[in-house]
C-alpha positions, 0 to 999 in steps of 0.5 A, a space after each residue: 453096715 456100709 463101713 463093713 461093706 466098704 472094708 470088705 470091698 477094699 480088702 478084696 481089691 487089695 488081695 486081688 491086686 497083690 495076687 496079680 503082681 507076679 503076672 503083671 509087669 508094667 513095662 512099655 514096648 521098649 522095656 520089654 525089648 530091652 529086658 528080652 535082650 538082657 536075659 532072664 536074671 537081669 530081667 527079673 531084677 528090672 521088673 523088681 525095680 519097676 515094682 519097687 518104683 511104683 510101690 513108693 508113690 502108691 504107699 505115700 498116696 495110701 498114707 495120705 488118703 488114710 489120713 485124710 479119711 481118718 481126719 474127716 470121719 
């Protein structure tokens, strides 16, 4: 029962985080000012680059966490 609940909670958190990707742009104040000066199209590319750079370490951490969980199960 705990496994199913944990699975559903993690699935819900994943869905919420993927749904908010469009609305949340991880930019500091300096990056925001720079993007506003560049225009709309380069700004979208800049945001996509930030999301790409954030995804790689999170994916590696997720894979390592999954393997650790699988071995200790």
